[in-house]
C-alpha positions, 0 to 999 in steps of 0.5 A: 324630704323623707328618709327612714332613721334607725331607731332604738330597738325594743328589748325582748322579754326575758327568757323563761326558766327551762323546765327542770328535769323530772326527778328519777323515781325510786326503783323496786329492788329486783327480786331473785330470777327476775328481770328488773323493770326497764327505767322510765325515760327521762323527760327532756328539759324544754329548750327555751324559745328566742323572744319574737322579734318586735319590728323596729319602727321606722319613720319618714319626714315630710310636709303635709300633702293634703288636708286629710294630712294636716287634720291627722296633725290636728288630731295629734296636737289635740291629743298631747295638748289638751288629753295629755297636757290639760290645755284649754283649746277652743277649736270649732271640732271636737278632737282637732286643735285648730286656729286660724293660722293653720291655712297659712303654714306648712305642716312638718310631719313625721310618720311611722313607715309601716302604719302611715301614722303621724307621729310627730308634726311642727307647724311652719309659717314663712314669711311671705305667708305671715305677711298674708296672714297679718301677723306672726302667732307669737305676737299674741304673746310677745311684742316683737317689735325689734325684730322688724329688720329681720322679718322678710326672712323669719320662719316662725315654728309652733305647735310642736308635739310627739305621740307619747308612744314615739317619744325617741331620739328617732323621731326628735332627730327627724323633726330637727332634720325637716326644718333644718332641710325646710330652711336650706330649701327656701334660703331663710336664715331666721327661725323663731318660735316659743319654747313652752315650760310646764307650770304644773309643778308650781313653776319650778322647772320654768324658774330654774330654766329662766336662771339657766338661760338668762345668765347663758344664752341670752339674745343681744338686746336688739333682739329682745322682745316683751312679753304682753303677759309677764310670767315671773319667776319671783318667790318660787323655790329652785329645785336642788341641783343641776337643772335638765332644760326641756328637750326642745329648748335644749336642742335649739341652744345646742344649735346655738339659738338665743333666748330673746327675753323673759317668758310670757304667761300662756294661762290656756296652755298652763305654760310659761313661753320663752320666745327662741331666736336662732340664725342658720349662720350661727349653726355649727356647720357639723349639726346642720349637716347631720341633720340634712344627711337625714332628710336628703334633698329631693 
């Protein structure tokens, strides 16, 4: 499922101002019967040099091939979740975000083509391995009883993150492309997981986001889930103007996903989590085909 994709070019630095021509010095008046001194040569203005072209990053998407790949994904997760977002992680190995579900999951990876560095990841738990694991990860936050009729066809995703130096449209598009290819290759229809809303601002963004999705994107009642630890937006001042939804949630909603009820509070990560459910049958074929074209089948 690997496919290179163009990214935003890195603009060069502004050109330096060309050196100015030297001023012509005043020449002494020639004396009678003597030849005038030869004029001094003027300095040529320097020619501005074109900025060195930085290579545009190219990326590949695919599943982890071995344990080394999985550890690279866990290292990136720790860097983003603990180092950047301040999450409290309980994994046994310093510098790695690990839990019991990693062993049951496929790990979607985006690599920088030149260096091979893992710059994006999303963890995928297919239904057959969820049955072996005994539960879904999101059941630690939600009661999923109403989803029982679709559990046999439900793929759970989570632990999505992108390296801060590579948060561009190309990497995000490849993550979606990898998910689309995975779902069509395995034949599953339902995709679900948590979209996290940071609470570092006191819950302002989370409250405004919940106001938006509950009126426009709420699932039919038959798919509602119940948070074990409800996060309530009561008493939180909403920002003025239009609320910009978080990118991951915005991507899901654009594909036709539903939000399955009120958010759960995850104090370890300092977020409010929305449970999001997507049926591929509801997805606009134009979007689906676009993402599939970025990750051709092998």
